[in-house]
C-alpha positions as CSV (number, residue, x, y, z in Angstrom):
1,M,-22.3,25.9,-44.1
2,Q,-22.0,27.4,-40.6
3,A,-24.1,24.5,-39.2
4,V,-21.5,22.0,-40.7
5,T,-18.6,23.9,-39.2
6,T,-20.3,24.0,-35.8
7,Q,-21.0,20.3,-35.9
8,K,-17.3,19.6,-36.9
9,L,-16.2,21.7,-33.9
10,R,-18.5,19.8,-31.5
11,L,-17.2,16.5,-32.8
12,E,-13.6,17.6,-32.4
13,Q,-14.4,18.7,-28.8
14,K,-16.0,15.4,-28.1
15,K,-13.0,13.5,-29.6
16,N,-10.7,15.5,-27.4
17,R,-12.7,14.7,-24.3
18,L,-12.5,11.0,-25.2
19,V,-8.8,11.2,-25.6
20,I,-8.5,12.8,-22.1
21,E,-10.7,10.1,-20.6
22,E,-8.7,7.4,-22.2
23,T,-5.5,8.9,-20.9
24,K,-7.0,9.1,-17.4
25,L,-8.0,5.4,-17.6
26,K,-4.5,4.4,-18.7
27,L,-3.0,6.3,-15.8
28,K,-5.4,4.6,-13.4
29,E,-4.6,1.2,-14.8
30,R,-0.8,1.9,-14.5
31,K,-1.2,3.0,-10.9
32,A,-3.2,-0.1,-10.0
33,R,-0.6,-2.3,-11.7
34,T,2.2,-0.5,-9.8
35,R,0.3,-0.9,-6.5
36,H,-0.1,-4.7,-7.2
37,L,3.6,-5.1,-8.0
38,I,4.6,-3.3,-4.8
39,E,2.3,-5.5,-2.8
40,L,3.9,-8.6,-4.3
41,G,7.4,-7.3,-3.5
42,G,6.2,-6.6,0.1
43,L,5.1,-10.3,0.3
44,I,8.5,-11.4,-0.7
45,V,10.1,-9.2,1.9
46,K,7.6,-10.4,4.5
47,A,8.6,-14.0,3.8
48,D,12.3,-13.1,4.2
49,L,13.0,-14.2,0.6
50,D,14.3,-10.8,-0.6
51,L,17.9,-11.8,-0.1
52,L,17.6,-14.8,-2.4
53,P,19.1,-14.4,-5.9
54,T,16.6,-13.4,-8.6
55,N,17.1,-16.7,-10.5
56,T,16.2,-18.6,-7.3
57,L,13.1,-16.6,-6.8
58,Y,12.0,-16.9,-10.4
59,G,12.6,-20.6,-10.4
60,S,10.6,-21.1,-7.3
61,L,7.7,-19.2,-8.6
62,L,7.8,-21.2,-11.9
63,S,7.7,-24.4,-9.9
64,L,4.8,-23.1,-7.9
65,K,2.9,-22.4,-11.1
66,E,3.4,-26.0,-12.2
67,S,2.8,-27.8,-9.0
68,D,-0.3,-29.1,-7.1
69,I,0.7,-27.7,-3.8
70,K,-1.1,-24.3,-4.3
71,D,-4.0,-25.2,-2.1
72,Q,-1.8,-26.1,0.8
73,W,0.3,-23.0,0.4
74,T,-2.9,-20.8,0.1
75,K,-4.1,-22.2,3.5
76,T,-0.7,-21.7,5.1
77,G,-0.4,-18.2,3.8
78,K,-3.9,-17.3,4.9
79,D,-3.3,-18.7,8.4
80,A,0.0,-16.8,8.7
81,L,-1.6,-13.5,7.6
82,D,-4.6,-14.1,10.0
83,Q,-2.3,-14.8,12.9
84,E,-0.2,-11.6,12.1
85,Q,-3.4,-9.5,12.0
86,Q,-4.4,-10.9,15.4
87,Q,-1.1,-9.8,16.8
88,K,-1.5,-6.2,15.6
89,T,-2.9,-3.5,17.8
90,A,-5.1,-0.7,16.5
91,V,-3.7,2.6,17.6
92,I,-4.2,6.4,17.1
93,L,-1.0,8.5,17.5
94,K,-1.2,12.2,18.2
95,L,2.0,14.3,18.2
96,D,2.3,17.8,19.9
97,E,4.6,19.0,17.1
98,K,5.4,18.2,13.5
99,P,7.8,15.3,13.5
100,S,11.1,15.2,11.5
101,L,11.3,13.3,8.3
102,E,13.2,10.5,10.1
103,I,10.4,10.1,12.7
104,R,7.7,10.2,10.0
105,S,9.5,7.5,8.1
106,H,9.7,5.5,11.4
107,I,5.9,5.9,11.9
108,R,5.2,4.8,8.4
109,S,7.4,1.8,8.8
110,H,4.9,0.6,11.4
111,S,2.1,0.8,8.9
112,L,0.5,3.9,10.3
113,K,-1.2,6.4,8.0
114,W,-1.7,10.2,8.3
115,N,-5.2,11.5,8.7
116,H,-4.9,15.2,7.7
117,L,-8.4,16.0,8.7
118,R,-7.9,14.9,12.3
119,N,-4.2,15.6,12.4
120,E,-3.3,12.2,13.7
121,W,-1.7,8.9,12.7
122,Y,-3.7,5.7,12.7
123,G,-3.5,2.0,11.8
124,Y,-2.5,-1.4,13.1
125,V,1.0,-1.9,14.8
126,L,2.7,-5.1,15.3
127,D,5.5,-3.9,17.7
128,L,4.2,-1.1,20.0
129,Q,7.4,-0.8,22.0
130,D,9.5,-0.3,18.8
131,L,7.2,2.4,17.7
132,K,7.5,4.2,21.0
133,D,11.2,3.9,21.1
134,G,11.6,5.4,17.6
135,L,9.6,8.5,18.7
136,G,12.5,9.5,21.0
137,D,11.7,12.4,23.3
138,M,8.8,13.7,21.3
139,K,5.6,14.4,23.2
140,Y,2.8,12.2,22.0
141,E,-0.4,10.6,22.9
142,L,-0.9,7.0,21.9
143,Q,-4.5,5.7,22.1
144,I,-5.0,1.9,21.9
145,I,-8.3,1.0,20.3
146,D,-9.9,-2.1,21.8
147,K,-11.0,-4.8,19.4
């Protein structure tokens, strides 16, 4: 009798672990979908289409789905993204003191990411002068990484 009770308990524990794993997988899938949707929204902003009415955007996307122009648009988009990447400069930004929320937001708007192990910002910047201007009178060291 005790062996059956022990076996039931083990099966219940195994079932609970599976439920936890399933919940983790669903959360991971939701985060991946959210990230994908954010990237799509970023592309619409990058193409300066974010001011168009929703109906216009939706209609244009539907017409894209039904047309044969996809290959040409794929090449045009790839060329534009490659050209933009070539115009970016790899940098490392070190600050002498913790920046305000406004300055951190400005740094992030230039696509820099925080490395908490090295206590520095890093990434690729399109407009170096604008980044510098937004730092104001903060003391910083900006290292440009050669390609």
